[in-house]
N, C-alpha and C positions, 0 to 999 in steps of 0.2 A: 663539507669543504669542496671535494672534488667538483659535485654537481654545481656548487656557485662559482667555480673557475669556469666550468665548460659554459655556463649559462652567460657569464661575462665575454668570453670568447665569441660566442655566437652573437651576442648583442652587436660586439664589436665589428665583426664581419658584415653584419646587415646594415648598421650604421656607414661603414666604409662603401659598402655597394650601393646606398642609397644616395651616397655623396657623388659615387662615379656615374650613376645612370643621371643624376640631376643636371651634373655638367654636361652629359651628352645631351640631354633633352634642351638645355639652354643654349647651347652653341648650335644645334640641330634647328631650332625657332631663328636664331640670329645669322646663320649663314646656311644657303641653300645648299650649297656643295660638301657640308660636313657629315651628314648623316648617309654616307655611301659606304660602298664596299671597299673603294680604292682608300679612303679615309681611314679605314679599321686595319686594313692589310699595312698602310704605310705606317701606323702608330706599332701594330706587332713587331713591325721589322726593324723599328728604331730603337726599342726599348732594351734589347738583350744585354748591351755592356752596362746600362744604370742597372737591370736586375741582377747581374753577377755582383756588382759593387754593393748592392742593397743586401743582399744575402749575406755576404763578409761583415759587413757593416752591421747588420742587426746582432751577430754572434759577439761582435765587438761590444757593441753598446750593452747588451745584456750582463756581460760580465763587470760592467761598470766602467769601460773604458771608452776610447774614441780613436778613429784613424782619419787623421787629416791628410795622410800620405796617398790616399788610393788613386787620385787622379795623377800625379807624378809616377807613381809605380806603374800606374797603366802604360802610360807615354815611356817609360823605361823599359818595359817589357815588349811593347810595341816596336820601339826602336831596335831592340836586339833580334826581334822576329824579322823585320824590314832588312836590316843590313845581313844578317845570315841568309836570307833567301836572295837578295839582289847582287850583294856583293861577294858573299863567300859562295854562293850556288848551293847552298844546302837543300836537300829535299825538305819538302813541307813538313813531313810527320818530325823530324829532328829539329826544325827551327820552332814546332810548336813545344815542344820538351822544354827547350831552352827557354822558350817564352814563360811557360808555366815553372820552371825552376826559377827565373829571375825575380819572377814575384813571389814566389814562395820564401826566397832567400830574403828578400827585402822585409817581409814579414816577419821572418824568424830573427832578423836582426833587431827591428822595433820590439819585439815581444821580449828578447831576452834582456835587451838594455832596461826597458820600462820595468819588467817584474824583477829581474836580477837585481837592479840597482835601486829599486822601490821609486822610480821616477814617475811622475804622471804622463800617461800616455799621450796627452795634449802636447805636453812639450817635446818628447820624443819622435812622435809621428810628424810634427812641425819640421824637425830638424830632417827626418826622412823625406818630407815635400821636396825639401831644396836639393838634398843630395840625389835624389833618382831624377829630378828635372834636369839638375846639371849633368848626370850622368846619361840621360838621353840626349842632351845636346852633344856631349862628347863622343859617343858612340856613333852617332849620325853627322858629326861635324856641322851640326846645325842645319842639316839637308834633308828635305823631305824625300823619302824613298817610296817611288811608285812600283808597287808590286805587280798589280793589275789583275788579269782574268784568272790566275792561278789560285787567287785566294776569294775573289768574289762570290763563288756559288755559295760560300759558307752563309752569307749573308744576302742570298737572292731567294725569292720564294719558289718553293717547290711545287712543280706541276700538280694541280688537282688540288693542293692544300693550301696553297696562297699565303703561308708562312714560310719561313727561312728555317736553314737546319741550326742556325745560331738560335732562334727563337724556341725550337723543339728543345734543344739542350738546355737553354734556361729555364723552361719549365721543369724538367727533370730536375736540374739543381735545386729550383725552390721546393718541390716535392722531398728531395733528399735532406735539405737542409732543415725544413719542418720536422721531419722524422728524426734528424739527429736532435733536435731541440727539444721534442716533447716525448719522444719514445726510448731514448738512450739512457745510460748512466751518465755518460758524457753532458748530455744536455742538462740533466738534473743539477750536475755539479756547477754547471755555468751559470744557471739560474741562481743557485745557492750563493755561489760566490759573489754575484751580483747584488744579492739581497743583504749577506752579511758576511764578508770575508773572514771576519774574526772568529764567527762561530763555525764558520766551516774549517779552521785551523784547529778549533778547539776540540773539533770532533774527530780528530786525527787524520784529515785528510790533506794532502799536500797539492795546495791549489796551483802553484807555479807552473807545472806540467799543461793543465787546463788551459791557463791564460795564454801562455805561448803558443799553445796549439791553435788557440784562437786566432792570435795574430798570423799565424801562417796560413789558415785557411783564407782570411782576409787577402793575403797577398797572392796565394791561389787564384782568388776569384777576380783579382786585378789582372793577372797572366789571361784568364777566359776573356775577360773584358777587352784586354788587348786585341785578341784574336777576332773578337766579335765587331769591334770597331774599325779595324785594320779591313776586315772583309767588306765592310759597308763602305768604306770611302776609298779601297783598293790603294791606300797609302799608309805608310808610317811616318808621322809627323811628331818631331820632339816636342812640339808646342801644342800638341792635342790633349784635350780632356782637363784643359785650365778651369778650376773651379766645381768640376763634377763631383768633389767629395762634398760639396754642400748639397747638391742634389741627393746624393745618396742618404746623407743624414736627413734631409726633409722627408726623403721617400719612407725613411724608417720611423721617423717621427709622426707624420701623418697617419702611418699605419698603425700608431700605439706603441710602439716600442718607448720605453722609458729613457730618458737621458741620465737617469740616476741610476739605471742599472736594476736586474733583477726581474724584468718583464719586457718579453717582446715575442714577436710571430714573423716567421718569413713569410707565410702566405699575405699577412697583413703588409708586410713592407712591399709585397708584390701589386698589392692593391694600391698603397701609397705611390708606387711608381707608375701606375697605369693613370693616376689622378692626375699625377705632376704632366704625363705626356699628353693627356686629353686637354688639361688647361693649357699648355704651350701651344698644341696645335691649333685648337679652338681660336687662341688669340691671335695666332698667326693668320689664321683665315679671315679675322676681322680687320687685319691691318694694323694692328696694334705694334706700336713700335718696341725694339727691344728694349729700351729703358723702361717702359711702363710694365713691359711683361715681367721683368726683375721686380719693379716695385709691387705687382700684384701677386707674385710667386712669394716674396719675401712676407709679405702680408699674411698669406695663406701660413707660412712656416710658424710665424710668431703666434698666431692663432691656436695651431696645433701645440705649441710649446706651454702657451698658458692652459689649454685643455688638460695636458698632461700634467702641469703644476696642480690644477683643480682636482684631478683624480686622485692624486698622492694624497692631498689633504682630506678628501673623503675617505680613501681607505685607511688613514690614520684614525680619523673619527669614529669609524665604524668598527676598528680594533681597540 
């Protein structure tokens, strides 16, 4: 059984890499400027915020939940970060802690309400989406805060490495997330909860703390994403990251994480992020309009969901 799971995971990684390489090959043929080091560096330094969100979203989806609030929680965390640094004059380290705590508290609230009252996470996080977005506007008085060079170094390429500190942290988080999901008791319980929560309860395992912890981790990832995005844009914008939750969900689904719960891979979600980033960058270089890019990205998401549904049916048939 274990060998079968490992074989499937390997096949999934190979398939995702094949899709990624194919996209790079196609855009390299269609655009003479795509297959260049500058494009690769640009993509690598643009994806940390989405990567952080995809890590948290993977864990939430694995337990059978969903978090629609990540974009707004990111904006609220960034707003707190920007206001504390610009208006209150806090040192960066203190503002970063406050930013991370803001995200974690939002995740804790969503988790406690959803798990404690048995309300679908879809509804709870939809409410948190509005609360956090409104909170971001209240904190900033709906005004963008320009932070400037004090945070830009986090998102700028390091000399010699050509990737930013934010990208390096994102890779470390991906590795840690994959280890947490596949090599720890916490991760195994999360998969079990997503597969059959009732069976977990009958086994004498109290699932609630694990489920709430996953939402806290998702909120924490929003805080990290806020720092990454703020450093890249040099500003804290209360209207930032609108719709990014859809990209995070898309990256996870493209990577093979099931919307039904019980199956997911953080590394595969990273590959999903890369596929989306390459697709969007390639289409932009070809001069495709934003509306058409949305249509194409949406088609990719629908195809990924259909493949996920087909995979579930095949698994049931084999069982």
